[in-house]
C-alpha positions as CSV (number, residue, x, y, z in Angstrom):
1,M,-15.5,8.7,-7.7
2,Y,-14.7,7.9,-4.1
3,Q,-14.4,4.6,-2.5
4,P,-14.8,4.8,1.3
5,Q,-12.1,3.4,3.5
6,I,-13.4,2.2,6.9
7,S,-11.5,1.9,10.2
8,V,-11.7,-1.6,11.5
9,K,-11.3,-0.4,15.1
10,T,-14.1,2.2,15.0
11,G,-16.3,1.1,12.1
12,T,-16.4,4.7,10.8
13,L,-15.3,6.4,7.6
14,I,-11.8,7.7,7.8
15,G,-10.8,8.1,4.2
16,V,-11.6,7.6,0.5
17,E,-9.6,6.5,-2.5
18,A,-10.1,8.7,-5.6
19,L,-11.0,6.6,-8.7
20,V,-10.9,8.1,-12.1
21,R,-13.9,7.1,-14.5
22,W,-14.6,7.9,-18.1
23,N,-18.2,7.7,-19.4
24,N,-18.0,8.4,-23.2
25,T,-21.3,9.4,-25.0
26,L,-20.4,7.1,-27.9
27,L,-18.6,4.2,-26.2
28,G,-20.3,4.2,-22.8
29,P,-18.4,3.5,-19.6
30,I,-14.8,2.7,-20.2
31,S,-12.6,1.0,-17.6
32,P,-9.4,2.7,-16.3
33,N,-7.6,-0.6,-17.2
34,E,-8.4,0.2,-20.7
35,F,-7.8,4.0,-21.0
36,I,-4.9,4.7,-18.5
37,H,-2.3,2.8,-20.3
38,V,-3.5,4.5,-23.6
39,A,-3.1,7.9,-21.9
40,E,0.4,6.9,-20.9
41,D,1.3,5.8,-24.4
42,I,0.0,9.0,-26.1
43,G,1.3,11.4,-23.5
44,M,-2.0,12.5,-21.8
45,I,-1.4,10.9,-18.3
46,N,0.1,13.9,-16.8
47,D,-2.9,16.1,-17.9
48,I,-5.3,13.5,-16.5
49,G,-3.2,13.2,-13.4
50,R,-3.3,17.0,-12.7
51,F,-7.1,17.0,-13.2
52,V,-7.6,14.1,-10.8
53,N,-5.3,15.7,-8.1
54,K,-7.0,19.1,-8.3
55,Q,-10.6,17.8,-8.5
56,S,-10.3,15.2,-5.7
57,M,-8.5,17.7,-3.4
58,Q,-11.2,20.3,-4.0
59,D,-13.9,17.7,-3.4
60,I,-12.5,16.3,-0.2
61,L,-11.8,19.8,1.2
62,Q,-15.4,20.6,0.4
63,F,-16.5,17.4,2.3
64,N,-14.4,18.3,5.3
65,R,-15.7,21.8,5.5
66,L,-19.4,20.6,5.3
67,T,-18.9,18.0,7.9
68,N,-16.2,19.5,10.0
69,S,-14.1,16.4,9.8
70,N,-10.6,15.4,8.5
71,L,-11.4,12.8,5.9
72,R,-8.2,11.4,4.3
73,L,-7.8,11.3,0.5
74,S,-5.7,8.6,-1.4
75,I,-4.7,9.3,-4.9
76,N,-3.1,6.8,-7.3
77,I,0.0,7.9,-9.1
78,S,1.2,6.4,-12.4
79,P,5.0,5.6,-13.0
80,K,5.1,8.2,-15.7
81,Q,3.6,10.9,-13.4
82,L,6.1,10.2,-10.6
83,M,9.0,10.4,-12.9
84,E,8.1,13.8,-14.4
85,P,10.7,16.5,-13.5
86,L,8.1,18.7,-12.1
87,F,5.7,16.2,-10.4
88,V,6.6,17.2,-6.8
89,D,6.4,20.9,-7.5
90,D,3.0,20.4,-9.3
91,I,1.4,18.4,-6.5
92,L,2.6,20.7,-3.8
93,N,1.3,23.8,-5.6
94,T,-1.9,22.1,-6.2
95,A,-2.5,21.3,-2.6
96,Q,-1.4,24.8,-1.6
97,D,-3.8,26.4,-4.2
98,V,-6.7,24.3,-3.1
99,G,-5.9,24.8,0.6
100,I,-5.8,21.2,1.8
101,K,-3.3,19.9,4.2
102,N,-0.6,17.7,2.8
103,Q,-0.9,15.5,5.8
104,L,-4.5,14.4,4.6
105,I,-3.2,13.1,1.3
106,T,-1.8,9.7,0.7
107,L,-0.2,9.0,-2.7
108,E,-0.5,5.3,-3.8
109,I,2.2,3.7,-6.0
110,T,2.5,0.2,-7.4
111,E,5.6,-1.8,-7.7
112,N,5.8,-1.2,-11.4
113,V,6.8,2.4,-10.4
114,L,9.7,1.1,-8.5
115,I,10.8,-1.7,-10.9
116,V,11.4,0.9,-13.7
117,N,14.0,2.8,-11.6
118,V,13.9,2.5,-7.8
119,K,17.0,4.7,-7.4
120,K,15.4,7.5,-9.2
121,A,12.1,7.0,-7.3
122,Q,13.6,7.0,-3.8
123,P,14.6,10.5,-3.6
124,I,11.4,11.7,-5.1
125,L,9.3,9.7,-2.6
126,Q,11.4,11.0,0.2
127,Q,10.8,14.6,-0.8
128,L,7.1,13.9,-0.9
129,K,7.2,12.3,2.6
130,D,9.3,15.2,3.9
131,S,6.5,17.6,2.4
132,G,3.9,15.9,4.6
133,F,2.2,13.5,2.1
134,K,1.8,9.8,3.2
135,L,3.0,7.1,0.8
136,S,1.1,3.8,0.2
137,L,2.4,0.7,-1.6
138,D,-0.5,-0.6,-3.5
139,D,-1.1,-4.4,-4.5
140,F,1.4,-5.4,-1.8
141,G,2.6,-8.9,-2.1
142,T,1.9,-9.4,-5.8
143,G,5.3,-8.3,-7.2
144,Y,8.9,-9.6,-6.8
145,S,10.6,-7.2,-4.4
146,S,7.9,-6.0,-2.0
147,L,10.0,-6.5,1.1
148,S,13.1,-4.8,-0.2
149,Y,10.9,-1.7,-1.0
150,L,9.7,-1.5,2.5
151,N,13.4,-1.7,3.7
152,N,14.6,1.0,1.3
153,L,11.7,3.5,0.7
154,P,9.8,5.8,3.0
155,I,6.5,4.0,2.9
156,N,3.7,4.7,5.5
157,E,1.0,2.3,4.3
158,I,0.7,-1.2,2.5
159,K,-2.4,-2.3,0.7
160,I,-3.3,-6.0,0.6
161,D,-4.2,-7.0,-2.9
162,K,-7.7,-8.1,-3.7
163,T,-6.5,-11.5,-5.0
164,F,-5.5,-12.4,-1.5
165,I,-8.7,-11.3,0.1
166,D,-10.8,-13.2,-2.5
167,K,-9.3,-16.5,-1.1
168,L,-9.0,-15.4,2.5
169,L,-11.7,-17.8,3.9
170,T,-11.1,-20.7,1.4
171,N,-7.4,-21.0,1.0
172,N,-5.0,-21.6,4.0
173,Q,-2.1,-20.2,2.0
174,S,-3.9,-16.9,1.3
175,E,-4.9,-16.6,4.9
176,S,-1.4,-17.1,6.0
177,L,-0.1,-14.6,3.5
178,V,-2.6,-12.0,4.7
179,K,-1.8,-12.6,8.3
180,T,2.0,-12.3,7.5
181,I,1.4,-9.0,5.6
182,I,-0.5,-7.5,8.5
183,A,2.3,-8.6,10.9
184,I,4.9,-7.0,8.6
185,G,2.8,-3.8,8.6
186,K,2.5,-3.8,12.3
187,L,6.2,-4.4,13.0
188,S,7.2,-1.7,10.4
189,Q,4.7,0.8,12.1
190,M,2.8,1.0,8.8
191,T,-0.9,1.2,8.2
192,V,-2.4,-2.0,6.6
193,V,-5.4,-1.7,4.2
194,A,-7.4,-4.6,2.7
195,E,-8.8,-4.0,-0.7
196,G,-11.8,-5.7,-2.3
197,V,-13.7,-6.8,0.9
198,E,-17.1,-7.9,-0.3
199,T,-18.5,-10.1,2.6
200,K,-19.2,-9.7,6.3
201,E,-17.1,-12.9,6.8
202,Q,-14.1,-11.3,5.2
203,Y,-14.4,-8.2,7.2
204,E,-14.8,-10.1,10.5
205,R,-11.8,-12.2,9.8
206,L,-9.6,-9.2,8.8
207,A,-10.8,-7.5,12.0
208,H,-9.9,-10.5,14.0
209,L,-6.3,-10.3,12.4
210,H,-6.2,-6.6,13.3
211,C,-6.1,-5.0,9.9
212,D,-6.3,-1.3,10.1
213,K,-8.5,-0.2,7.2
214,I,-10.9,-1.9,4.9
215,Q,-12.4,-0.9,1.5
216,G,-14.6,-2.8,-0.8
217,Y,-18.1,-3.5,-2.0
218,Y,-19.2,-4.9,1.5
219,F,-19.2,-1.2,2.6
220,D,-19.7,0.8,-0.6
221,R,-19.1,1.0,-4.3
222,P,-17.3,4.2,-5.5
223,L,-19.5,7.3,-4.9
224,S,-19.8,10.6,-6.4
225,L,-19.0,13.5,-4.0
226,E,-22.7,14.2,-3.8
227,A,-23.5,10.7,-2.7
228,L,-20.5,10.6,-0.3
229,I,-21.8,13.7,1.4
230,A,-25.4,12.5,1.4
231,K,-24.5,9.2,3.0
232,Y,-21.7,10.2,5.5
233,K,-22.4,13.6,6.4
């Protein structure tokens, strides 16, 4: 599934985040919060990751060809994926085989990737950036060392966690934190994305604060490729 990302400046679709879903015939819909950590524990996360990478790249390439556009694709990468010895080769080969430009792909990582082994992660992330991929730090501000990561790692984008957006209009401290995160992004020449935007009022406040991109239910829930094409072609 694909959740649209909207440019605050133009109000148009500029990217999507790929979200993996599992609909089981016996158990029904199962949240990624439930099955991703199980997949990591039993050694299936790399197979799932390779499937998501290839399928999403193929889908967005199809969208771009049908619409004559350059829609960007964001893919979440788990800690175990990133630390796999062949991860960089795998994702480079997948993009090449599919025929999509590396520059259109953003790889999203969370702080738990970095906490495990930041020294090991740094050269991997640098190699990915040197290959043309964009790198995004997801859930920014919720961890312990967010600022030090920006100082030491080749990050292009930071994503403001939904917990801050939820309280943006009702809590002065949350608004101050959001304002500060956006300022940090601007000063560091990074793109800033707000997640979990659910109301017009939140959107208008983030626009006033000059956030770059927005995603959330105010615009769209995650869509299938077919629904994405039908709505945004």
